[in-house]
Each structure stands twice: as C-alpha cells, then as structure tokens.
mmCIF file of the C-alpha atoms, coordinates in Angstrom:
data_MODEL
# 
_entry.id   MODEL 
# 
loop_
_atom_site.group_PDB 
_atom_site.id 
_atom_site.type_symbol 
_atom_site.label_atom_id 
_atom_site.label_alt_id 
_atom_site.label_comp_id 
_atom_site.label_asym_id 
_atom_site.label_entity_id 
_atom_site.label_seq_id 
_atom_site.pdbx_PDB_ins_code 
_atom_site.Cartn_x 
_atom_site.Cartn_y 
_atom_site.Cartn_z 
_atom_site.occupancy 
_atom_site.B_iso_or_equiv 
_atom_site.pdbx_formal_charge 
_atom_site.auth_seq_id 
_atom_site.auth_comp_id 
_atom_site.auth_asym_id 
_atom_site.auth_atom_id 
_atom_site.pdbx_PDB_model_num 
ATOM 1  C CA . MET A 1 1  ? 0.000   0.000  0.000   1.00 0.00 ? 1  MET A CA 1 
ATOM 2  C CA . SER A 1 2  ? 1.234   3.496  -0.783  1.00 0.00 ? 2  SER A CA 1 
ATOM 3  C CA . THR A 1 3  ? -0.063  7.038  -0.803  1.00 0.00 ? 3  THR A CA 1 
ATOM 4  C CA . ILE A 1 4  ? -0.176  9.561  -3.614  1.00 0.00 ? 4  ILE A CA 1 
ATOM 5  C CA . PRO A 1 5  ? -0.260  13.214 -2.545  1.00 0.00 ? 5  PRO A CA 1 
ATOM 6  C CA . VAL A 1 6  ? -2.932  15.259 -4.335  1.00 0.00 ? 6  VAL A CA 1 
ATOM 7  C CA . SER A 1 7  ? -4.582  18.571 -3.596  1.00 0.00 ? 7  SER A CA 1 
ATOM 8  C CA . LYS A 1 8  ? -7.879  18.651 -1.701  1.00 0.00 ? 8  LYS A CA 1 
ATOM 9  C CA . GLU A 1 9  ? -9.635  19.904 -4.830  1.00 0.00 ? 9  GLU A CA 1 
ATOM 10 C CA . THR A 1 10 ? -8.316  17.008 -6.927  1.00 0.00 ? 10 THR A CA 1 
ATOM 11 C CA . LYS A 1 11 ? -9.290  14.449 -4.289  1.00 0.00 ? 11 LYS A CA 1 
ATOM 12 C CA . LYS A 1 12 ? -12.777 15.934 -4.034  1.00 0.00 ? 12 LYS A CA 1 
ATOM 13 C CA . LEU A 1 13 ? -13.203 15.770 -7.825  1.00 0.00 ? 13 LEU A CA 1 
ATOM 14 C CA . LEU A 1 14 ? -11.933 12.177 -8.012  1.00 0.00 ? 14 LEU A CA 1 
ATOM 15 C CA . GLU A 1 15 ? -14.146 11.086 -5.116  1.00 0.00 ? 15 GLU A CA 1 
ATOM 16 C CA . SER A 1 16 ? -17.198 12.519 -6.874  1.00 0.00 ? 16 SER A CA 1 
ATOM 17 C CA . ILE A 1 17 ? -16.367 10.463 -9.979  1.00 0.00 ? 17 ILE A CA 1 
ATOM 18 C CA . LYS A 1 18 ? -15.305 7.194  -8.324  1.00 0.00 ? 18 LYS A CA 1 
ATOM 19 C CA . GLY A 1 19 ? -18.559 6.558  -6.481  1.00 0.00 ? 19 GLY A CA 1 
ATOM 20 C CA . ASP A 1 20 ? -18.538 3.311  -4.450  1.00 0.00 ? 20 ASP A CA 1 
ATOM 21 C CA . LYS A 1 21 ? -15.497 1.796  -6.170  1.00 0.00 ? 21 LYS A CA 1 
ATOM 22 C CA . ALA A 1 22 ? -12.280 1.139  -4.289  1.00 0.00 ? 22 ALA A CA 1 
ATOM 23 C CA . TRP A 1 23 ? -9.482  3.576  -5.125  1.00 0.00 ? 23 TRP A CA 1 
ATOM 24 C CA . ASP A 1 24 ? -7.398  0.840  -6.730  1.00 0.00 ? 24 ASP A CA 1 
ATOM 25 C CA . GLU A 1 25 ? -10.258 -0.285 -8.966  1.00 0.00 ? 25 GLU A CA 1 
ATOM 26 C CA . PHE A 1 26 ? -11.151 3.308  -9.871  1.00 0.00 ? 26 PHE A CA 1 
ATOM 27 C CA . LEU A 1 27 ? -7.585  4.343  -10.721 1.00 0.00 ? 27 LEU A CA 1 
ATOM 28 C CA . ASN A 1 28 ? -7.012  1.190  -12.789 1.00 0.00 ? 28 ASN A CA 1 
ATOM 29 C CA . GLU A 1 29 ? -10.200 1.933  -14.717 1.00 0.00 ? 29 GLU A CA 1 
ATOM 30 C CA . LEU A 1 30 ? -9.152  5.568  -15.215 1.00 0.00 ? 30 LEU A CA 1 
ATOM 31 C CA . ALA A 1 31 ? -5.690  4.547  -16.459 1.00 0.00 ? 31 ALA A CA 1 
ATOM 32 C CA . SER A 1 32 ? -7.218  1.967  -18.785 1.00 0.00 ? 32 SER A CA 1 
ATOM 33 C CA . MET A 1 33 ? -9.554  4.567  -20.282 1.00 0.00 ? 33 MET A CA 1 
ATOM 34 C CA . ALA A 1 34 ? -6.633  6.967  -20.800 1.00 0.00 ? 34 ALA A CA 1 
ATOM 35 C CA . LEU A 1 35 ? -4.590  4.260  -22.564 1.00 0.00 ? 35 LEU A CA 1 
ATOM 36 C CA . THR A 1 36 ? -7.549  3.312  -24.738 1.00 0.00 ? 36 THR A CA 1 
ATOM 37 C CA . GLU A 1 37 ? -7.994  6.943  -25.794 1.00 0.00 ? 37 GLU A CA 1 
ATOM 38 C CA . LYS A 1 38 ? -4.270  7.309  -26.495 1.00 0.00 ? 38 LYS A CA 1 
ATOM 39 C CA . ARG A 1 39 ? -4.250  4.150  -28.624 1.00 0.00 ? 39 ARG A CA 1 
ATOM 40 C CA . PHE A 1 40 ? -7.327  5.336  -30.519 1.00 0.00 ? 40 PHE A CA 1 
ATOM 41 C CA . LYS A 1 41 ? -5.608  8.623  -31.374 1.00 0.00 ? 41 LYS A CA 1 
ATOM 42 C CA . HIS A 1 42 ? -2.471  6.797  -32.531 1.00 0.00 ? 42 HIS A CA 1 
ATOM 43 C CA . ARG A 1 43 ? -4.537  4.400  -34.670 1.00 0.00 ? 43 ARG A CA 1 
ATOM 44 C CA . LYS A 1 44 ? -6.339  7.350  -36.243 1.00 0.00 ? 44 LYS A CA 1 
ATOM 45 C CA . LYS A 1 45 ? -3.012  9.037  -37.014 1.00 0.00 ? 45 LYS A CA 1 
ATOM 46 C CA . MET A 1 46 ? -1.598  5.823  -38.501 1.00 0.00 ? 46 MET A CA 1 
ATOM 47 C CA . GLN A 1 47 ? -4.726  5.347  -40.603 1.00 0.00 ? 47 GLN A CA 1 
ATOM 48 C CA . LYS A 1 48 ? -4.346  8.871  -41.962 1.00 0.00 ? 48 LYS A CA 1 
ATOM 49 C CA . LEU A 1 49 ? -0.702  8.186  -42.855 1.00 0.00 ? 49 LEU A CA 1 
ATOM 50 C CA . LEU A 1 50 ? -1.630  4.903  -44.551 1.00 0.00 ? 50 LEU A CA 1 
ATOM 51 C CA . GLU A 1 51 ? -4.261  6.672  -46.635 1.00 0.00 ? 51 GLU A CA 1 
ATOM 52 C CA . MET A 1 52 ? -1.702  9.199  -47.872 1.00 0.00 ? 52 MET A CA 1 
ATOM 53 C CA . GLY A 1 53 ? 0.466   8.362  -50.783 1.00 0.00 ? 53 GLY A CA 1 
ATOM 54 C CA . TYR A 1 54 ? 4.129   7.526  -50.244 1.00 0.00 ? 54 TYR A CA 1 
ATOM 55 C CA . ASP A 1 55 ? 5.360   10.796 -51.739 1.00 0.00 ? 55 ASP A CA 1 
ATOM 56 C CA . GLU A 1 56 ? 3.019   12.928 -49.625 1.00 0.00 ? 56 GLU A CA 1 
ATOM 57 C CA . THR A 1 57 ? 4.158   11.135 -46.455 1.00 0.00 ? 57 THR A CA 1 
ATOM 58 C CA . ARG A 1 58 ? 7.795   11.609 -47.413 1.00 0.00 ? 58 ARG A CA 1 
ATOM 59 C CA . VAL A 1 59 ? 7.252   15.329 -48.047 1.00 0.00 ? 59 VAL A CA 1 
ATOM 60 C CA . ARG A 1 60 ? 5.513   15.778 -44.664 1.00 0.00 ? 60 ARG A CA 1 
ATOM 61 C CA . LYS A 1 61 ? 8.389   14.013 -42.885 1.00 0.00 ? 61 LYS A CA 1 
ATOM 62 C CA . TRP A 1 62 ? 10.900  16.210 -44.679 1.00 0.00 ? 62 TRP A CA 1 
ATOM 63 C CA . ALA A 1 63 ? 8.907   19.350 -43.811 1.00 0.00 ? 63 ALA A CA 1 
ATOM 64 C CA . ARG A 1 64 ? 8.894   18.408 -40.099 1.00 0.00 ? 64 ARG A CA 1 
ATOM 65 C CA . GLU A 1 65 ? 12.666  17.981 -40.111 1.00 0.00 ? 65 GLU A CA 1 
ATOM 66 C CA . TYR A 1 66 ? 13.276  21.469 -41.538 1.00 0.00 ? 66 TYR A CA 1 
# 
C-alpha cells in the first residue's frame, strides 16, 4: 500500500467520480480509459498516414525535419 499526494480539490473531484469503487479499482479503470484513448488517437493518425500516398508522407516528414 502506498499514498499519492494530491490537492484537496483534486481528491474531491476524483471522489465525486469514483462513487462506491475502491481507489485501486477506480484508478485502474481511469488509467485503462486513458490508454484506450491514447491508442485510438495513434490508430487514427496511422490510418491517416496509410491513406496518404508515399510521396506525400515523405514530403511531410521532410517538412517536419526542416
């Protein structure tokens, strides 16, 4: 068991969201949702790159470098 220091305002907000769940269960669920969202955004970005032609992707990469 460990503690994580947070402000009173943050704890109050999290408690209002967590409901009757245990902190461990709630935080695991919150982390899982964040990872799911992050993966979704990465998949969307990859899909966009796959839909672009090779030359367009190469030009965008070059433009980012300079």
